[in-house]
C-alpha positions as CSV (number, residue, x, y, z in Angstrom):
1,M,-0.2,0.0,0.0
2,S,0.8,3.2,-1.3
3,E,1.5,6.2,1.8
4,I,0.9,9.4,2.1
5,D,2.6,11.0,5.1
6,G,3.7,14.6,6.3
7,E,6.2,13.7,8.4
8,K,8.1,11.7,6.0
9,M,7.6,14.4,3.4
10,N,9.0,17.3,5.3
11,D,11.8,13.9,5.7
12,L,12.7,14.3,1.9
13,I,12.6,18.4,2.1
14,T,14.4,18.8,5.3
15,N,17.2,16.2,3.7
16,I,16.9,17.9,0.3
17,E,20.6,18.8,-0.2
18,K,21.2,15.6,0.1
19,L,20.2,14.2,-3.1
20,H,22.6,13.2,-5.9
21,T,22.3,10.8,-9.1
22,T,24.8,8.9,-10.7
23,E,26.3,9.9,-14.4
24,L,23.6,6.8,-15.2
25,G,21.1,8.8,-13.6
26,V,21.6,11.7,-15.3
27,Q,21.6,10.4,-18.7
28,R,18.3,8.7,-17.6
29,I,16.8,11.6,-16.5
30,K,17.8,13.9,-19.4
31,K,16.5,11.7,-22.1
32,N,13.6,10.5,-20.5
33,L,12.5,14.3,-20.0
34,S,13.9,15.7,-22.8
35,L,15.7,18.0,-20.4
36,D,17.8,20.6,-20.9
37,T,19.9,21.8,-17.9
38,D,23.6,21.7,-17.6
39,D,22.6,20.5,-13.7
40,V,20.3,17.8,-12.9
41,V,20.2,18.0,-9.8
42,K,19.4,21.4,-9.0
43,W,15.9,20.9,-11.6
44,C,14.9,17.8,-9.3
45,K,15.2,19.8,-5.9
46,E,12.8,22.2,-7.3
47,A,10.7,19.8,-9.0
48,I,10.6,18.3,-5.1
49,N,9.6,21.7,-3.8
50,Q,6.8,22.2,-5.9
51,A,5.9,19.0,-5.9
52,D,2.0,17.7,-6.3
53,I,2.1,15.3,-4.4
54,I,4.9,13.3,-2.6
55,I,4.2,9.4,-1.8
56,R,6.1,7.5,0.5
57,Q,6.1,3.8,-1.2
58,G,8.4,1.1,0.3
59,K,12.2,1.9,0.1
60,N,11.6,4.9,-2.4
61,W,10.0,8.4,-2.7
62,Y,7.7,9.1,-5.6
63,I,7.1,12.4,-6.4
64,Y,4.4,13.7,-8.6
65,Y,5.3,17.3,-10.6
66,K,3.8,19.1,-13.1
67,G,3.1,15.3,-14.9
68,I,6.3,14.1,-13.5
69,V,7.1,10.6,-12.0
70,L,10.5,11.2,-9.8
71,T,11.9,8.3,-8.0
72,V,14.1,8.5,-5.0
73,N,15.2,6.0,-2.9
74,A,14.1,7.0,0.8
75,H,17.6,5.7,2.2
76,S,20.5,6.9,-0.1
77,Y,18.3,10.0,-1.3
78,T,19.4,8.3,-4.8
79,I,17.6,10.1,-7.2
80,I,17.4,7.0,-9.7
81,T,14.9,8.6,-12.0
82,A,12.3,10.6,-13.5
83,H,9.7,9.8,-16.6
84,K,6.5,11.4,-17.8
85,L,3.6,10.0,-15.7
86,K,2.5,7.1,-18.0
87,A,-0.5,5.3,-15.8
88,K,-1.6,2.1,-16.7
89,I,-4.3,1.0,-17.4
90,R,-6.3,-2.1,-17.1
91,V,-9.0,-3.8,-16.7
92,I,-10.4,-4.0,-12.9
93,Q,-9.7,-7.2,-11.0
94,K,-11.3,-8.4,-8.3
95,S,-9.2,-7.8,-5.9
96,D,-9.1,-4.2,-7.2
97,Y,-12.8,-3.9,-5.8
98,E,-12.4,-2.4,-2.0
99,C,-10.9,0.6,-3.4
100,L,-14.5,1.4,-5.3
101,N,-15.3,2.6,-1.3
102,E,-12.6,5.5,-2.2
103,F,-13.3,6.6,-5.7
104,L,-17.3,6.7,-5.1
105,Y,-16.7,8.9,-2.4
106,Q,-14.2,10.8,-5.0
107,A,-16.8,10.3,-7.6
108,I,-19.1,13.5,-5.6
109,F,-19.1,16.4,-7.0
110,I,-18.4,19.5,-4.1
111,P,-19.2,23.0,-5.8
112,E,-16.7,25.3,-5.2
113,G,-16.8,27.0,-2.2
114,E,-18.7,24.2,0.0
115,A,-17.3,21.6,2.5
116,A,-16.5,18.2,1.8
117,P,-19.4,15.1,2.8
118,P,-18.7,13.0,5.6
119,R,-17.5,10.1,4.2
120,D,-20.1,8.0,5.7
121,I,-22.1,9.2,2.9
122,I,-21.0,6.7,0.1
123,N,-23.6,4.6,2.9
124,D,-27.0,6.1,1.3
125,P,-28.8,3.9,-0.3
126,E,-29.1,5.8,-3.6
127,I,-25.1,6.4,-3.7
128,L,-23.6,2.5,-2.5
129,I,-26.1,0.9,-4.8
130,Y,-23.1,2.1,-7.3
131,I,-20.8,-0.2,-5.5
132,K,-22.0,-2.6,-3.4
133,D,-21.9,-6.5,-4.7
134,F,-20.2,-5.3,-7.2
135,G,-18.8,-8.0,-9.2
136,D,-21.9,-10.4,-8.6
137,T,-23.9,-9.2,-11.4
138,I,-24.0,-9.5,-14.9
139,G,-23.0,-5.8,-16.6
140,D,-20.6,-5.3,-13.6
141,L,-17.6,-4.2,-15.8
142,G,-14.4,-1.7,-14.9
143,V,-11.1,-0.6,-15.3
144,V,-8.1,1.1,-13.3
145,A,-4.7,3.6,-13.9
146,E,-2.4,2.0,-12.2
147,Q,0.4,4.1,-11.3
148,D,3.5,3.2,-9.6
149,N,1.8,-0.4,-7.9
150,Q,-1.0,2.4,-6.4
151,I,-4.9,2.4,-7.9
152,I,-5.0,5.9,-8.8
153,G,-8.3,6.4,-10.8
154,A,-11.4,4.2,-11.9
155,A,-14.3,3.8,-14.4
156,W,-16.4,0.8,-13.5
157,V,-20.6,0.4,-15.0
158,R,-23.1,-1.1,-13.3
159,I,-26.9,-2.1,-15.0
160,I,-28.8,-0.4,-11.9
161,S,-31.9,1.4,-11.1
162,A,-30.1,4.6,-10.3
163,Y,-29.5,8.3,-11.6
164,G,-28.2,7.8,-15.2
165,H,-30.2,4.5,-15.1
166,V,-31.4,4.3,-19.5
167,D,-33.6,0.3,-18.9
168,S,-31.9,-2.8,-18.5
169,N,-29.6,-2.8,-21.6
170,T,-28.1,-0.2,-21.0
171,P,-24.5,0.5,-18.1
172,E,-24.6,3.2,-16.2
173,L,-20.9,4.7,-16.0
174,A,-19.2,6.4,-12.8
175,I,-15.2,7.5,-12.9
176,S,-13.1,8.8,-10.4
177,I,-9.7,10.0,-10.3
178,L,-8.1,10.6,-6.8
179,P,-7.6,14.5,-6.7
180,E,-4.0,14.8,-7.1
181,F,-3.7,12.8,-10.1
182,R,-6.3,14.5,-11.9
183,G,-5.7,16.8,-14.6
184,Y,-3.0,14.1,-16.7
185,G,-5.3,12.8,-19.1
186,I,-6.2,9.6,-16.9
187,G,-9.5,10.2,-16.8
188,T,-9.8,10.3,-21.1
189,K,-7.5,6.9,-21.2
190,L,-9.9,5.3,-18.5
191,M,-13.3,6.0,-20.0
192,H,-11.9,5.1,-23.9
193,T,-10.2,2.1,-22.7
194,L,-14.0,1.4,-20.7
195,F,-15.5,2.2,-24.1
196,K,-13.8,-0.8,-25.4
197,V,-14.4,-3.1,-22.7
198,L,-18.5,-3.0,-22.8
199,K,-18.5,-2.7,-26.9
200,E,-16.0,-6.6,-26.5
201,N,-19.3,-7.2,-23.8
202,G,-21.8,-6.7,-26.5
203,Y,-23.0,-3.2,-24.9
204,K,-24.2,-0.5,-27.7
205,Q,-24.5,2.2,-25.1
206,T,-23.7,3.5,-21.9
207,S,-25.1,5.9,-20.0
208,L,-24.1,8.1,-16.8
209,S,-26.0,11.0,-14.8
210,V,-24.4,14.0,-13.7
211,Q,-25.1,18.0,-12.2
212,K,-26.0,20.5,-14.2
213,N,-23.2,22.3,-12.5
214,N,-20.8,19.9,-12.4
215,P,-17.6,20.9,-15.5
216,A,-17.1,17.2,-16.2
217,A,-20.2,17.6,-18.4
218,S,-18.3,19.0,-20.6
219,F,-16.0,16.7,-20.3
220,Y,-17.9,14.1,-21.3
221,Q,-19.7,15.1,-24.1
222,R,-16.6,15.6,-25.7
223,L,-16.1,11.8,-25.4
224,G,-19.4,11.6,-27.4
225,Y,-21.9,11.4,-24.6
226,K,-25.6,13.3,-25.4
227,I,-27.9,15.4,-23.2
228,V,-31.5,12.6,-23.2
229,N,-32.8,14.1,-20.6
230,E,-33.1,16.8,-17.4
231,K,-34.3,15.9,-13.9
232,I,-34.2,16.5,-10.5
233,D,-32.2,13.8,-8.0
234,H,-33.1,13.0,-4.7
235,V,-31.2,15.8,-3.0
236,G,-32.6,18.5,-5.0
237,Q,-29.6,18.6,-7.2
238,E,-30.4,19.3,-11.3
239,D,-29.1,16.4,-13.4
240,Y,-28.4,15.8,-17.3
241,L,-29.2,12.3,-18.1
242,M,-27.1,11.4,-20.7
243,V,-26.3,8.9,-23.0
244,K,-23.6,7.5,-25.6
245,M,-23.8,5.0,-28.3
246,L,-20.8,3.0,-28.5
């Protein structure tokens, strides 16, 4: 399991002057990033100080900065490598199902200026239906994004009587990316892979429901979803019902 730990992050920042790399490391980082600098270590230090997130996992730190991942040995402070973020997209496995609780929570739209809801909100039957006993029903399909052995995003479908229900032949989609990994194009890759999985399983279309004021609505439209209806959800929010032909 990955560890996002403020104390460990501070440990890396505190000891940032200990960072170093090998000549091979310099060559590897320059090549991977097409980096034009005479001081790779200095560049890496600056990236770490401005990092979006720092994760301690096993013997290494993984530093995410503007779509780039730096790997630093946590014991020797050696900068091992750096490369552009390239999350692996794969079909969801049974062992991944337990992470759907987190992704269901992260999928909840929080308008700007509003406080995040309590985590037990996912136990609301209207929400829990998206993951309850996932994998036990025909039509339960999904894909995940994996980076450095951590699941950072998921997109899944179910045929359920929920917000985006159309009919018994149309799986409803849900998608979620961990906040610190948004903006890197991972959602688009997840969606395209899931569309392929759906077609391989004989489905002709997929649906979803999204609040009108959620910026994700335009994202779905770019992927080919069309608004087919408008409605009020169980908490009084105005939603679009959208469908995409596969």
